[in-house]
N, C-alpha and C positions, 0 to 999 in steps of 0.2 A: 503496502497499500504506500503512495507515495501522498508529498505536501506538494500540492499546490493551488499556487498565489494567479492570481486572475483580476483584470484589470479592464474596465467595458465604459467607456467614454460617452458622451455626451450622447448623441446621435444611435450609438446602441441600445438606449432607457431612457425614449422619446416622447412614446407612446405605451397604451396599455397594453399592444398586441407585441414592440419589442421587449418588453419588459419579459412576454408572457415566452418568446424565443429566447433569450441570456435565460431566467428561471430554467426550461428544458437543458438548455445544456450544458447548466452545472448540476442539476437531476442528475446526466447522464456521468459526470465525473463523480459523481457520490457512490452511483450504480457501479461504477466500471472499482469501487471499494477505494478512493482515493478522498483526502479530506481537505477540503473545497475553503480558498478564503478568498476571496474575492471584494476588490475594489471598486464604486462604482463612481462616475461623473453626475454631473445636476444632467437633469433632463431636459436634452433638447439646447434650445437656446436661454432659460431658465437663468443663467450668473447675467448674461445681455439684460434683459429684462429687470430680474435686478437693480442695477446698477442705473440705470433708463429709469425707473423707480423712483431710485434713490437721486440724482440726480434733478427731475423734475420739481423734488421738495426740499434741495438744499444745493445752493453752489457751486463746493465744495464739504463734501461730508465727511463727517468724523472718523479718522481713517480703524479705531478702533470700532467702533456699531456697524461700520462697513462691514468689516470683517465677519464677526459677529453675521449680519444680516445675511451676508453671499454663503456662508458656512447652511447657511440651511439647506439649500438646494439639491445638496448633496443627500443631505442627512433625511428628506424624503424620496427621491431616489432608492439608498437601502434598504426603507421603512417598504416600500413597498417591492421592490425584489425580496426581498424577504416572504412579506405576508403569500404573496405570494407561493412562492415556495415550499411553505405550511401547506398550503390549499391543495396543491399536488401532490404530500403524501410526504414531506422531505421533515428535517429538523433546520429551522436555520433560525440565525437570530441576528439584528442590524445595533453594528456600534459607531457610536464618533471616533472623530478621533485622537478625543479625550479618554473615551474607554477602551479604544485600540492602543492605548503605552506610546503616541505619536508627538513626543515633545520636541518644540523651535527657540528658536531665535525669541527675539523681544520686535526683530520688525514686522507691521504690518501690511500687507498684501502682496509681501514676497517673503516671506519666513520661512529660512532654512530647517531644515531633519536636525536635530543638534543626538536625537537620543532614541532610540526606540526600547519601549517597555511592553511585550505583548506579553508575561502574564494572563492576560482578562481573554486576548485570543485563545491562549491553550487551556487554561480551562474547559472554554464553550468546546472548544472540537474534543477533547474528551470524553463530554459529554450526547455527543455524537451531535453537534450545531453540524451544519454551515452557514460561514462566518463572513457578513453582508459590513464593507466597515464603508465611513461616507472616506472619498477620497479628498484630496486638494487642504487640507486641515490637521489642527495641532493643537495644541495649548502651550504657554510659556508660560516662566518662573513666575510670572506676578497670577497662573492662575485666570488666565485670557486665555481667548478665543484667534487663532490665526490666520490667516492662507496663503494659499504657501504660491499662491502665483500663477503664470501663466501655464500649463503642463504639471499644474500640482498634485493632480489626479494619478499618474504616470510615475511621478516622484513616489510617491504615497508606496503605488504597487511596488518599485523597483526596491523603497526602504526596508519594506513588511517580507518580503522574499529573501533580502537578507537577512534580515535579527531575527528571520526563521527557520533560515536557512533551506529553502525551498530549490527544488533542480535546476528550474527555470524560473522564472517572469513571463507571460505571456499577457497581452498586452492585447485589448480584439480592440478594431474600430469601423470601421464603415468601406477602407480598403480594404486587398486582398497580401498587404504586405508593404515593405518601401521600394519607388520606383522608380526607374531612368529620369522621371522629371513630372509633372503633377499630372496623372491622365486626365487629370480633366481639359487641360488645356491642348497635350501632346495625346491624341489619343493611339498613337503606337507605342506609348511608353510603354518600356521594358521591365517585369516584376525583375526584380535582384531577390537571388535564392539565399544568399551569403553576403554579410558583410560585418567586415570591422570595427570595432566602437571607435575607431582614430576618424575614419570615414563617414560616416556616421553621424559621431558627435560633430564636423564638420558641416555636415547636412540637413543639421534640425538646426545648427546656431546661425545659419545665413537662410533658410522659411521653408525650408522642410518640416510640415506640420505632422506630420505623421508622428511624429517622438518628441518627445522635450527634450530641449538637450541636456537640464537637468539630473537627467530619471537618465539617460546613456552615461552621460560623465559620472554616476552615481553606479552604475551598473558597471564600468570599466573598471572603475577604481575597487572595485569587491570582487570584479570577477565573474559577475552574474551576467549569464548568458537570456538577454531577451529576445523572446518570439512575437514578429506583429502576423496579426493577424485577421481576416474578418469573423464579423460576428454573423454572417450573413448564409457561410459558406463554410465546406468541413476543407477546402482545398488549403494547402500548404502555403504559407508565408515566408516571412524575412527570418532569419536566423541572424541577431545581432551578438557578437560572440569577437574571441580576442585577436581569432585572425579571423581573414575574411576568403573566399574563394581563390586557389594559387594565379586562376584568370582574372581575379579582376584587379591583380596588384600592377595587371601592369595595362589598364585601361585605367579609363577616366570612370568613376562608380553611379557618378549621375546628376542634375543640373537641378539647382533651389533658387525659389527666388522667395524676394522676403518687401511687402510692400508696406508696413509697419518700419518707414524712414522717412528720419527728419535729419536735414542740415542746419549748423549753428555758425554763423561767421561772426570772427570778431576783428573787426575793422581796425587799423592803423591801433594798430598794438605799439610799446616800446621795444626794442628788439633788443631784450638784456635778460644775464641769468632769473630768475625765479617768477614768473610772468606766467610759463605755464603751470608753474605749481599751483596759481593764485586763482589759476581756472579750474585747473581742473581735483582740486582736492575739497572742493567744496560742493562736487558733483558726486564722487565717491560717496563723501560722508553723507549725502541724500540718495542713498544706492541707487545711481543714476549709470547705465553703463554704458561707457563711449566708444562707440566704434571706433572704422576709421578719422588718423586727423595726419592735419595736412599743416604744416608754416611754410609758407611762402614768404623769402626772402626779399624785403622792396629799401626803397631807397633812405636814405640818411637814418638809418639805427630804425627807422618803423618797417611793422608785418605784420602781415594777416591770420590768425589763426584760424582754420575750418576742421572741424567734424562732425560725428551721424550720434545719434540716437536714436532711440526706437520714437517712432510718433506718436504713441502714447506717453510717453515723461515730455514731449517740449515746452509745455506751458510751465513745468514744475520744472525743468532746467534753467529754458528764459530766464524765469524766477530768481533764481541764484547768478547768473553769467551775468543779464541785465546791470547786475551793483557791484559786479565786479569788475565788469569793464570800466565802468566811471570811476570805477576806484583805481585801475591801473592805468588810466588815461587813455583809453580806447576811442577812435572813432564814435564808432556803433557798432550795434552788435545785430544782424540777420540772423531768419532764418527762411528759408522754403522748407515746404509738407509735401511736393510735388512728385518727390523722387521715390526709387522705388532701386533694390538691389539684386544684380542676377547671379549667380557664383555655377564653375564650375568645380567638380571635387574627384580628387583618385590620387591614389597612390601612384600612379605609373607617372606624376609629372615632376615626383622631387629629383629624378635622374634623366629624363630626359627630355631635350631639349625640342618645341616649338607648341606649345598649346600653348600657350600667352598668343603669341598671332595670329595661330587658328583661328583664338577665341576671338581676339579684337577684327582678326579681316569678314568673319558671319558676321559680327553686329555692324564693320562699316558699310556691306553689303547691301545691309536693310538698311540704312539712315539713321543709323543710332550710337547717338551721340553719348559718349561719354564724360563723367560730369569731376569720376574719381574713383581710384582701383586700387582696389587692397586685399594682400597676396598673403598665406602661410603656404606648409613645405609643399602640400598636397592641397591647397586653393586657390584660384583667383578670384576676384569679385568685384564684381564696373558698382559706379551708382552711375544710376541712368532715369529718364525720364517715367513716371511711375504709366502714363500711356501708352508705352510701347514696349512694357516687360513680358506683354506676355508673345509681341513677336519676337523679343528678344530671344524666348526659351525655346518659341518654336525653331529659329535660327540655328543657336548649340543644339540641340537635340538632333536636329538635322548633318550641322559639321560631326559631329560625333557620330553617327549613328551605325555607321561601320564596327566602331569601340564596345556601342551598346550590344549587336547584337552579334558578339562573338562573344561575346561575356553569360551568354545566354546559356 
């Protein structure tokens, strides 16, 4: 008998029929003799609806109260799933993040898991229950509810799989695995059977929404294999593990895109030591992640600093950067929220020349202008206008299609 940890996303539990489908899958696992721990997201668009409702009432909702509010979405789906399992003749219990022993730091809306104390889960398993855990949430040292931010339920599932010493963490969503590009944009995209943590982390960080970057990072740190598959079929998914396919190590694995991008420009900055620290330290303290950073050398000891943040963070970031800009003598601070990023990812780029040239040529042939470029050993990212991102994804997939097909 195995201990299986599964996670079902919001689309998988979006309505009564889909909850019944998930319950049936869990029931089959139990009937095969497995202990089942299942993490669920909020139903459908519940989280977005709660956020919208809060902002209709308050311009800037209190962060603590907002986390309590948003945590209720997962409570609803976990209790409904437990009720459904009971009606099918299977013992089940729903647990909140607090009851499941998920401890976090004190950062609201983007809390990090600090510890897993799974005693209550183990007690319930020993009683013969399937354990349904509300994802996306935990408890901080002040005994307050916190939420884990984007992809928090993925992170919850991987953390519990590690804490419970499960063999694998299974992530179920509305697609059959990880693809070479978003199949909604590129219908001919290829499903990847097996991919390494490093490549998956780059894809997830730069826009592949099938997995949360923090969950992949956690899996990599603890060697927890993660299977991504569809909740609507029994087809094999994508295994994220220590090493991808031998073939994929010589290929581009995939193309990611992200429209949650904003550019902030600090214009006319005095070119002297300590200026970058003055700008970026307050952003770090506010838990705002900065991606691409470009500093343009100017004349007369004056320079411009450009960087990108998530579009969802731009208002908060500007509230920090604008007063800093005035304090350091910048001419002005401006922003641009019309951008997106598109990336190619693959270990084959480490030691093989020509990938950047092929990427830039494909974008140029489509008349797509590149605003900024950032790279890692296995990734090249271009910042472009948002209204051209789908064209860019299609052009790049076509440019690298031979490699995707060879890796099938």
